[in-house]
N, C-alpha and C positions, 0 to 999 in steps of 0.2 A: 254753253258759251254763247255770246251774242253773235248775230249774223256776220258783223264786220270781223270779229275775231275768227270765226269759222273760215271766212274767205282768206284771211291772212295765213291761217294754218294750211289750207288747201294750196295756196300759192307756194308755200315752202315745199310741200310735197311735189308739186309740179316742177319746181326747179331741180329737185333731186332726180325726178324722172328724166328731165332733159339732160342732166349730167350723165346719167346711165346710158341714155340713147346715144349721146355723142361718143361714149367709150365703145359702144357696139358698132358704130358706123365708121369710125376712124381708127385704123390699126395703129398709126403712129401715136395718137393720143392715148390709146389703150395701153401702149407700152410705157408712156410717161406716167400713167396712173399706176401701172404695175410697179414702177420704180420707186413709188412713194413708200417711205419706211415708217410713217406715223400718220395719225389722223390729221394733225396740223398740216402736214405736207399735202394731204388730199384737199384740205380746205384752201390752202394757198394756191394749188393748181386750179381749183374751181374758180377762185377769184380772178386768176389771170385769164380765164376763159369767160369771165363775166357772170358766173353763177354764184349768187350770194347764199350759199347753202349754210353758212354759219350764223346768218342773221336770225334773231329770235322771232318767232312767228307773231308775237304781239307788237313788234315794232313796225309801224306803218311807214311806207315810202313817202318821201316828200313830194309835193306837186306844186305847180304854179298855175295861177289863173290869169296871167298876163295875156291881153288880147292881141298883141302884135309880135312881129318878128323882132326880138330884142337881144342884143349881145349879152353874154354872161357878164355879171357885175353891174348891169343896168336894169335889173328887174327880171332877168331870165332865170330859169330854174337853177337852183344851186345843187351843192352836192344835192356792150352793145354786142341719127336714124338710118335706116337703110335707104339705098338709092331709090328714088321714085316716091318716097313718102313725104309728107308735109308736116312740119311742126312749127308752131309760132311761139315766139318768146317775147314776153313783156319786159322791157328794161326800165328799171327805176334808177334814179341818180345813185351813184356809188360813192363809197368812201374815197376821198382824194388820195389816201395813203395806200390803196390797194396796189398790188404789184403787177406791172406789165401785162394787162389783159391782151389776149391774142385774138379775140373775136367779139362780135356783137353778142349781147347777153340777155338773160332774163328768165321769165316764167313761161312754161310750156302751155300752149293752148291751141287746139285745132282751129284754124281760121278759114278753111275751105279753099285754099289755093292749090287745088289739084291740077292734073294735066288738063290743059285747055281752058283754065280759069282766066278771067280778066284780071290782070295784075293791078289795075287801077280801081277796082271795087273792093268793098270790105269796110268795116267800121273803123273809124279813127280811134287810136288809143287815147287814154286820158291825157290831159295837159301835163307836160313835164315828163312824159314817158315815150318810149318807142317800142314798136312790135317788130320782131324779126321772124319771117317764115323761112324755114329751110326748104328750098325747092328741090335741090339735087345734092347728093353727097356720094361721090364715087372716086375711089382711089385717093389721089391727093387734091382733088377739086371739091369745092363746096360753093354752091350758089344760093344766095339769100336775097329775099325781098325785105327791105327795111322800111317801116312806116313810122316816121317821127312826128310828134305833135308838141311844139313849143319845147323841144328837148334841147338841152345844152349840157356839155360835160361839166362836172363839178369844178369849182375854182382850183387851179393848180394841178388838175388831173390831165394826163396825157396818155393816149393809146401808144403802146410800144410793142407791136405785135411781131411774131416770128414768121408769119405768112405774108406773101405778096397779096395785094388787094387791088383789083380794078373795079371802079365804081362809076355808075352812070346815074344821073338824076332823072327820074321819070316824071315827077310832079313836084311843083312848088319850088321853093328856094331854100338855100342853106348858107351859113357862114362856116367855112372850114379853115382852121388855122394850123400851120405847120410850125414846129419849134424853130426851124432854121429860116423862117421868113418873118419879116417885120409886120406885115399886114395879113389879116384873114382874107381868104378868097371867097368871093361871092359866086355861088353856083346856082344856075337856073336849069330848068328842064332841058335835057339834051346835052348838058355838059358832062364830061367824063374825065377821069384822071387815074393814074397808076400810083399806088402807094407802095413803095419798096419796103422790105422787112427792116425793122429798126428805125424807120423814119417817124419820129414822134409827131403826133397830130391830135387835135381835139375838135369837137363840134362846139362852135360858138353860139349858134342859134339855128332854129328851124321854124317853119311856118305854124301858125295855129290851125285848127280844123278848117279844111279837110286834111291838112298836114303836108309833110314832105315825104315823098317815096323815093327810095334808092334801090338799085339793083347792084348787088356786090358779089363779085367772083373772087374767092380766095383759093390760093394754092400754095403748097409747100415745096421746098426745093429751090434750086438756083435757076431752073428753066422756066 
């Protein structure tokens, strides 16, 4: 097979490995996986967590070469382990009809964000994608470093997650839209917000290289 096809095949394998790693690190997620009664239910669960394990390896992700921070619909991209380990996930634009994703998503790749690493260093992901490093996973808490590059949620797509999420912007700018608000919010470095479970939201736009970096803390339960 050609090198491009080989890389697509390896990406599919990495996504499967990431899905397995999450089931080993999160007991609640492992129980949800155990409750699946068919292969399709497993695929649907993976989609809700952002892992596109059903996509054929020969189908390339779409990208955008837009040079500016641009809202979706105006040139933006169209159709996001054990404690102490680090895994990075590349997120490609997803199917707008996928169901209720509960976390940032994608392909697993070691990005070197170990203990003591500088969170503002590291290569920028390709335009139209975002990379998510799992920094800490313990109990009901999960801490991720998310690096977006001209990334926008697909048209009509909304995150509808079961976890609470507190996020702070470390670098760059982003447009974040909530379904219950008329206008998108403009976030700059230092801005933070809390996203409660079930509050539908989407990413309208993020910066081109060197990109937008977020620190996101997720936790389950009412507390």
